[in-house]
KOLTOR-116181 format. One record per residue: residue in three letters; residue number from 0; x, y, z of N, C-alpha, C in turn. Coordinates in Angstrom, 2 decimals. Last residue first. Layout:
% residues N
> ala;NUM;X;Y;Z;X;Y;Z;X;Y;Z
...
% end
This chain:
% residues 80
> pro;79;-63.42;21.56;39.38;-64.38;22.63;39.66;-64.38;23.10;41.09
> arg;78;-60.01;21.16;38.29;-61.17;20.70;39.08;-62.12;21.86;39.33
> pro;77;-58.75;21.35;34.95;-58.87;21.88;36.32;-60.12;21.37;37.01
> ala;76;-57.57;18.44;33.28;-58.50;19.57;33.34;-58.58;20.07;34.77
> gly;75;-56.09;16.20;33.36;-55.34;17.44;33.20;-56.24;18.66;33.24
> ser;74;-57.13;13.79;33.96;-57.34;14.29;32.60;-56.57;15.56;32.34
> leu;73;-56.52;13.41;36.64;-55.91;12.54;35.64;-56.04;13.09;34.24
> gly;72;-56.04;16.70;38.16;-56.66;15.38;38.05;-55.98;14.57;36.96
> gly;71;-54.51;18.94;38.42;-55.61;18.99;37.48;-56.35;17.67;37.35
> pro;70;-52.50;18.21;40.20;-53.46;19.23;40.60;-54.65;19.30;39.66
> gly;69;-52.27;14.58;39.69;-51.73;15.92;39.83;-52.81;16.91;40.20
> glu;68;-52.09;11.40;40.97;-52.99;12.41;40.45;-52.41;13.79;40.74
> val;67;-50.13;8.86;39.95;-50.19;9.95;40.91;-51.03;11.04;40.28
> ile;66;-50.26;5.48;39.72;-50.67;6.71;39.08;-50.80;7.77;40.15
> arg;65;-47.42;3.37;40.13;-48.71;3.86;40.57;-48.99;5.17;39.85
> gly;64;-45.94;0.33;38.94;-45.91;1.71;39.38;-47.28;2.11;39.87
> glu;63;-43.98;-1.98;37.13;-44.94;-1.72;38.19;-44.81;-0.28;38.62
> leu;62;-43.75;-3.09;33.85;-43.27;-2.17;34.85;-44.36;-1.94;35.88
> val;61;-43.18;-6.20;32.41;-44.18;-5.26;32.90;-43.55;-4.38;33.97
> gly;60;-41.46;-8.16;31.71;-41.44;-6.97;30.89;-42.44;-5.91;31.33
> ser;59;-41.07;-10.44;33.12;-42.32;-10.35;32.37;-42.36;-9.13;31.48
> asp;58;-38.22;-12.41;33.38;-38.74;-11.05;33.40;-39.99;-10.97;32.54
> gly;57;-36.93;-14.80;33.17;-37.96;-14.69;34.20;-38.63;-13.33;34.24
> pro;56;-35.11;-14.29;30.99;-36.09;-15.37;30.92;-37.22;-15.25;31.95
> ala;55;-35.01;-10.72;30.30;-34.45;-11.93;30.88;-35.51;-13.03;30.86
> ala;54;-36.55;-8.93;28.85;-35.10;-8.82;28.77;-34.43;-10.08;29.30
> pro;53;-39.42;-9.58;26.78;-38.75;-9.63;28.07;-37.24;-9.61;27.92
> ala;52;-40.37;-7.18;24.30;-39.97;-8.54;24.64;-39.26;-8.52;25.98
> gly;51;-40.80;-4.59;23.60;-41.78;-5.21;24.47;-41.43;-6.63;24.86
> pro;50;-39.22;-4.90;20.48;-39.79;-4.01;21.50;-40.87;-4.72;22.30
> ala;49;-36.88;-7.60;20.28;-38.10;-6.95;19.78;-38.64;-6.03;20.86
> glu;48;-33.38;-7.05;20.55;-34.61;-7.64;21.03;-35.79;-6.89;20.46
> his;47;-30.64;-7.69;18.40;-31.58;-6.75;18.99;-32.83;-7.50;19.44
> pro;46;-27.43;-9.08;18.83;-28.82;-9.24;18.41;-29.73;-8.27;19.15
> glu;45;-24.57;-7.10;17.99;-25.36;-7.81;19.00;-26.80;-7.94;18.53
> lys;44;-23.56;-5.44;16.04;-23.47;-6.88;15.82;-24.29;-7.68;16.82
> ala;43;-23.86;-2.91;17.09;-24.65;-3.26;15.92;-24.63;-4.77;15.65
> ala;42;-21.97;-2.94;19.13;-23.39;-2.86;19.48;-24.28;-3.24;18.30
> arg;41;-19.63;-2.98;17.60;-19.92;-4.10;18.50;-21.40;-4.12;18.87
> val;40;-19.86;-0.51;16.36;-19.85;-1.72;15.53;-20.19;-2.93;16.37
> glu;39;-19.67;1.13;18.62;-20.89;1.15;17.81;-20.98;-0.08;16.91
> ser;38;-17.09;0.58;19.49;-18.22;0.22;20.35;-19.53;0.22;19.58
> lys;37;-15.61;1.55;17.29;-15.51;0.15;17.68;-16.70;-0.27;18.54
> leu;36;-16.28;4.28;17.35;-16.63;3.47;16.19;-16.62;1.98;16.54
> ile;35;-15.13;4.95;19.81;-16.57;5.11;19.61;-17.03;4.25;18.44
> arg;34;-12.42;4.43;19.26;-13.12;3.70;20.33;-14.63;3.77;20.16
> ala;33;-11.95;6.28;17.19;-11.80;4.84;16.93;-12.52;4.01;17.98
> ala;32;-12.33;8.68;18.55;-13.22;8.33;17.44;-13.14;6.84;17.12
> arg;31;-10.20;8.53;20.37;-11.59;8.56;20.84;-12.55;8.15;19.74
> gly;30;-8.05;8.60;18.55;-8.25;7.44;19.42;-9.66;7.37;19.96
> ala;29;-8.39;11.16;17.48;-8.49;9.99;16.59;-8.71;8.72;17.39
> asn;28;-7.91;12.68;19.75;-9.24;12.71;19.14;-9.44;11.54;18.19
> arg;27;-5.19;12.06;20.12;-6.17;11.76;21.17;-7.58;11.71;20.58
> ala;26;-4.08;13.10;17.79;-3.98;11.66;18.05;-5.00;11.23;19.10
> leu;25;-4.63;15.83;18.15;-5.20;15.12;17.00;-5.17;13.61;17.22
> glu;24;-3.10;16.31;20.43;-4.55;16.49;20.48;-5.24;15.76;19.33
> pro;23;-0.50;15.84;19.44;-1.06;15.00;20.52;-2.57;15.11;20.63
> leu;22;-0.40;17.88;17.31;-0.38;16.44;17.03;-0.88;15.58;18.19
> lys;21;-0.17;20.56;17.95;-1.51;20.01;17.73;-1.53;18.50;17.55
> arg;20;2.55;21.10;18.12;1.71;21.28;19.30;0.35;20.61;19.15
> ala;19;3.70;20.81;15.63;3.99;19.79;16.64;3.08;19.91;17.86
> gly;18;1.49;21.39;12.83;2.44;21.82;13.85;2.58;20.75;14.92
> phe;17;-0.09;20.95;10.58;-0.71;21.06;11.89;0.23;21.58;12.97
> val;16;1.72;21.12;8.35;0.36;21.67;8.30;-0.19;21.92;9.70
> val;15;4.09;19.88;9.17;4.11;21.25;8.65;2.73;21.88;8.72
> leu;14;3.20;17.35;9.94;3.91;18.20;10.89;3.90;19.66;10.44
> val;13;2.16;16.45;7.49;1.26;16.62;8.64;1.92;17.52;9.68
> val;12;4.54;16.30;6.01;3.48;17.21;5.58;2.51;17.48;6.73
> ile;11;5.87;14.29;7.44;6.45;15.63;7.35;5.39;16.65;6.95
> leu;10;4.14;12.13;6.97;4.36;12.60;8.33;4.94;14.01;8.34
> leu;9;4.45;11.86;4.18;3.14;12.17;4.75;3.28;12.71;6.17
> ile;8;7.14;11.11;4.06;6.70;12.36;3.44;5.35;12.79;4.00
> ala;7;6.94;8.64;5.39;7.78;9.69;5.94;7.38;11.05;5.37
> leu;6;5.26;7.22;3.65;4.81;7.49;5.02;5.63;8.60;5.66
> glu;5;6.94;7.07;1.40;5.66;7.78;1.31;5.13;8.14;2.69
> ser;4;9.05;5.50;2.41;9.32;6.88;1.99;8.02;7.69;1.88
> leu;3;7.80;3.05;2.90;8.37;3.80;4.01;8.60;5.27;3.63
> gly;2;4.76;2.78;0.96;6.13;2.43;1.31;6.62;3.31;2.45
> phe;1;1.46;1.62;1.13;2.39;2.74;1.21;3.75;2.20;1.57
> met;0;0.83;-1.17;0.00;0.00;0.00;0.00;0.88;1.25;0.00
% end
């Protein structure tokens, strides 16, 4: 693909364009982008569950809770 001389020329051009001060920041940002891409690819490969399907074998998928009536009642209309 690239030979050693082409990579050296490319590195020199990058040094001239960005400067030595910006290179660590650029490398850090490239590493973050690579990690994000890797995690997104891993997440895309995992099987997706159907919406509403139980997450675990014993899980019914039903959330328990209670209805709290606000100042306007359940319908949101003001009380007389």
